[in-house]
C-alpha positions as CSV (number, residue, x, y, z in Angstrom):
1,M,-150.9,-36.8,38.7
2,S,-153.4,-36.6,35.5
3,G,-151.8,-39.4,33.0
4,D,-151.2,-37.0,30.6
5,L,-147.8,-37.2,28.9
6,T,-145.8,-34.8,26.8
7,C,-143.2,-36.0,24.5
8,V,-140.1,-33.7,22.5
9,L,-138.4,-34.3,20.0
10,D,-134.9,-33.0,19.6
11,L,-133.6,-33.3,15.8
12,G,-130.1,-32.4,15.7
13,S,-127.1,-32.9,13.3
14,S,-126.7,-36.5,13.7
15,K,-129.0,-38.0,16.1
16,I,-132.5,-37.7,17.5
17,V,-133.1,-37.1,21.2
18,A,-137.1,-38.2,22.3
19,L,-137.9,-37.5,25.8
20,V,-141.5,-38.4,27.1
21,A,-142.2,-36.2,30.7
22,E,-145.3,-36.2,32.6
23,P,-146.9,-33.9,35.3
24,A,-144.8,-34.5,38.8
25,E,-147.2,-34.7,42.0
26,D,-145.3,-31.4,43.0
27,G,-146.0,-29.5,40.3
28,G,-142.7,-30.3,38.4
29,V,-142.3,-32.8,35.8
30,A,-141.4,-36.0,36.3
31,I,-139.4,-37.5,32.7
32,V,-139.7,-40.6,32.3
33,G,-138.3,-42.0,28.8
34,L,-135.4,-41.3,27.0
35,E,-134.2,-42.6,24.1
36,T,-131.4,-41.5,21.6
37,A,-130.8,-42.9,18.1
38,P,-128.2,-41.5,15.4
39,C,-129.8,-40.4,12.1
40,K,-128.4,-39.8,8.8
41,G,-131.4,-37.7,7.5
42,L,-130.1,-34.7,9.1
43,K,-127.1,-32.9,7.9
44,K,-126.3,-28.7,10.4
45,G,-130.1,-29.8,11.3
46,A,-131.8,-29.6,8.0
47,I,-133.5,-32.9,6.9
48,V,-132.4,-34.5,4.1
49,D,-133.3,-37.6,4.2
50,L,-137.0,-37.7,4.9
51,E,-137.7,-41.6,4.8
52,E,-134.5,-42.3,6.8
53,T,-135.5,-39.6,9.9
54,A,-139.4,-40.8,10.0
55,R,-137.8,-44.3,10.3
56,T,-135.4,-43.2,13.3
57,I,-138.2,-41.2,15.2
58,D,-140.5,-44.4,14.6
59,A,-137.9,-46.5,16.5
60,L,-137.1,-44.0,19.0
61,A,-141.2,-43.9,19.7
62,R,-142.0,-48.1,19.6
63,K,-138.8,-48.0,22.1
64,L,-140.8,-45.4,24.5
65,G,-143.6,-47.0,24.0
66,S,-142.4,-50.5,25.1
67,K,-141.0,-49.5,28.4
């Protein structure tokens, strides 16, 4: 494994999902972290409160970083 990490954020209508993956030895990907959090800064997939959305993303990043 190369140690390269990829992070994916899914900003939905009411929650944010963060996933971290790395290349697997078999050529696929291995999920190394997954966190979900509700977010009141989103409505119908659009950001309506940037500060709330940023706080939620920061909290998810901190949770994933501590694993």
